[in-house]
VEXDREN-2710 file (C-alpha; in Angstrom, 1 decimal):
% VEXDREN-2710
k/r/px/py/pz
1/MET/0.0/0.0/0.0
2/ALA/3.0/2.3/0.5
3/ALA/3.4/2.8/-3.3
4/ALA/-0.3/3.6/-3.7
5/ALA/-0.1/6.0/-0.7
6/ALA/2.8/7.7/-2.5
7/GLY/0.6/8.3/-5.5
8/PHE/1.8/5.5/-7.7
9/TYR/-0.4/3.4/-10.0
10/VAL/-0.1/-0.1/-8.4
11/ILE/-1.1/-3.5/-9.9
12/LEU/-1.2/-6.3/-7.3
13/GLU/-1.1/-10.0/-8.2
14/ASP/-1.1/-12.9/-5.7
15/VAL/-1.9/-16.6/-6.0
16/MET/-4.1/-16.3/-2.9
17/PRO/-7.3/-14.4/-3.8
18/ALA/-8.0/-13.8/-0.1
19/LYS/-4.8/-11.7/0.1
20/LEU/-5.9/-9.6/-2.9
21/ARG/-9.3/-9.0/-1.3
22/LYS/-7.7/-8.0/1.9
23/ALA/-5.4/-5.5/0.1
24/GLU/-8.3/-4.1/-1.8
25/LEU/-10.3/-3.5/1.4
26/GLU/-7.2/-1.9/3.0
27/TYR/-6.7/0.4/0.0
28/THR/-10.4/1.4/0.0
29/ASP/-10.2/2.3/3.7
30/LEU/-7.0/4.3/3.3
31/SER/-7.9/6.0/0.0
32/LYS/-10.9/7.7/1.8
33/GLN/-8.2/9.9/3.4
34/GLY/-7.3/11.2/-0.1
35/GLY/-4.0/11.6/-1.9
36/PHE/-3.7/8.0/-3.0
37/GLY/-2.6/6.6/-6.3
38/GLU/-4.6/3.9/-8.0
39/LEU/-4.8/0.2/-7.1
40/GLN/-5.7/-2.5/-9.6
41/LEU/-5.9/-6.2/-9.0
42/ALA/-4.5/-8.7/-11.5
43/SER/-5.1/-12.4/-11.8
44/THR/-1.8/-13.3/-13.5
45/VAL/1.9/-12.1/-13.3
46/GLU/1.7/-11.3/-17.0
47/GLU/-1.3/-8.9/-16.4
48/ALA/0.5/-7.3/-13.4
49/VAL/3.8/-6.5/-15.2
50/ARG/2.5/-5.8/-18.7
51/GLU/3.1/-2.0/-18.4
52/ALA/5.3/-1.9/-15.3
53/ASP/8.1/0.6/-14.9
54/ILE/9.2/-1.2/-11.7
55/ALA/8.1/-4.8/-10.8
56/VAL/8.6/-5.8/-7.2
57/ASP/8.3/-9.4/-6.1
58/PHE/7.2/-10.5/-2.7
59/VAL/7.7/-14.2/-2.9
60/PRO/9.5/-16.1/-0.1
61/ASP/13.2/-15.3/0.2
62/GLU/14.2/-18.7/-1.2
63/LEU/16.4/-19.1/-4.3
64/GLU/13.9/-21.3/-6.2
65/SER/11.1/-18.9/-5.6
66/LYS/13.1/-15.8/-6.5
67/LEU/14.5/-17.4/-9.7
68/GLU/11.0/-18.5/-10.8
69/ILE/9.4/-15.1/-10.3
70/PHE/12.4/-13.2/-11.8
71/SER/12.2/-15.5/-14.9
72/MET/8.5/-14.9/-15.2
73/MET/8.7/-11.1/-14.8
74/ASP/11.6/-11.0/-17.2
75/ARG/9.7/-12.8/-19.9
76/MET/6.4/-10.9/-19.5
77/ALA/7.4/-7.3/-18.7
78/PRO/8.4/-4.8/-21.3
79/PRO/12.1/-4.1/-21.8
80/LYS/11.9/-0.9/-19.8
81/THR/10.9/-2.7/-16.6
82/ILE/13.2/-2.7/-13.6
83/LEU/13.1/-6.0/-11.6
84/LEU/13.3/-5.2/-7.8
85/THR/13.5/-8.0/-5.2
86/PRO/13.4/-7.6/-1.4
87/THR/15.9/-10.1/0.0
88/GLU/18.0/-10.7/3.0
89/SER/19.8/-13.7/1.7
90/GLN/19.8/-13.9/-2.1
91/SER/22.6/-12.6/-4.4
92/ILE/21.4/-10.0/-6.9
93/SER/24.3/-10.9/-9.1
94/ASP/23.2/-14.5/-9.2
95/LEU/19.5/-13.6/-9.9
96/ALA/20.5/-11.0/-12.6
97/SER/22.7/-13.6/-14.4
98/CYS/19.6/-15.7/-15.0
99/VAL/17.6/-13.0/-16.9
100/TYR/17.8/-11.2/-20.2
101/ARG/18.0/-7.8/-18.5
102/PRO/20.8/-7.9/-15.9
103/GLU/21.2/-4.2/-16.3
104/ARG/17.7/-3.7/-14.8
105/CYS/18.0/-5.9/-11.7
106/VAL/18.3/-4.6/-8.2
107/ALA/17.8/-6.0/-4.7
108/LEU/16.6/-4.3/-1.5
109/ARG/17.7/-5.1/2.1
110/GLY/16.5/-3.6/5.3
111/GLU/13.3/-2.0/6.7
112/ALA/11.2/-1.5/3.6
113/VAL/8.7/0.8/5.4
114/ALA/8.3/4.6/5.5
115/GLY/11.1/6.0/7.6
116/GLY/13.1/2.7/7.3
117/GLN/16.7/2.5/6.1
118/VAL/17.3/0.2/3.1
119/ARG/20.3/-0.8/1.1
120/LEU/19.9/-0.9/-2.7
121/LEU/22.2/-3.6/-3.9
122/TYR/23.2/-4.0/-7.5
123/ALA/25.6/-6.0/-9.7
124/SER/28.4/-4.7/-11.9
125/LYS/26.1/-5.0/-15.0
126/THR/23.4/-2.9/-13.4
127/ALA/22.8/0.4/-15.3
128/LEU/23.3/3.6/-13.4
129/GLU/19.8/4.7/-14.6
130/THR/18.3/1.6/-12.9
131/VAL/20.0/2.5/-9.6
132/GLU/18.9/6.1/-9.8
133/ARG/15.3/5.4/-10.8
134/THR/14.9/2.7/-8.1
135/GLY/16.6/4.9/-5.4
136/ALA/14.2/7.8/-6.3
137/PHE/11.2/5.4/-6.2
138/LEU/12.2/4.1/-2.7
139/ALA/12.9/7.6/-1.4
140/ARG/9.4/8.7/-2.6
141/LEU/8.1/5.9/-0.4
142/GLY/9.8/7.5/2.5
143/MET/12.8/5.2/2.9
144/THR/16.4/6.3/3.4
145/VAL/18.3/4.6/0.6
146/PHE/22.0/3.6/0.8
147/ARG/23.3/2.4/-2.6
148/ARG/25.8/-0.4/-2.5
149/PRO/27.3/-2.2/-5.5
150/ILE/28.1/-5.9/-5.1
151/PRO/31.8/-6.4/-5.5
152/THR/32.9/-8.6/-8.4
153/ARG/34.9/-11.7/-7.6
154/GLN/37.9/-10.2/-9.3
155/ARG/37.7/-7.1/-7.0
156/LEU/37.3/-9.3/-4.0
157/GLN/40.4/-11.3/-4.9
158/LYS/42.4/-8.1/-5.2
159/GLN/41.2/-6.9/-1.8
160/ARG/42.2/-10.2/-0.2
161/ASN/45.7/-10.1/-1.7
162/GLN/46.4/-6.6/-0.5
163/PRO/48.4/-6.3/2.7
164/ASP/46.5/-5.1/5.8
END
């Protein structure tokens, strides 16, 4: 609801219809206060990401789940779409290496709530525009964003070989 509260057009999809109904009721209650964006419910991932600028997954933080949803969003979203995944344990470099748009993949770690501090993680192939647009999106949601590139293996090896 944070994205809708910030004035964004949001399309939600979930395999559990009860969760979608709950979100719709919550949105209806909150939107009576005014200033909200628009909320639409989708019955498929394809419908949800068809016109997305940023697609955010909320699947369990397990590698198989993340790979499956990243693959689906990658195939179904337009080329402009940024793929954003909240994760505390998955590597964005690994996830990005499995899609056709690694330059548009970013991960989020931390308190993803208004007033929360988050780290925006990105791989060496991630485009600067992707990092900037995602950082601006998260800031508009009220989060303090710290950008952090994921070191490449080559860079890690150089750091280990340097004397302390």
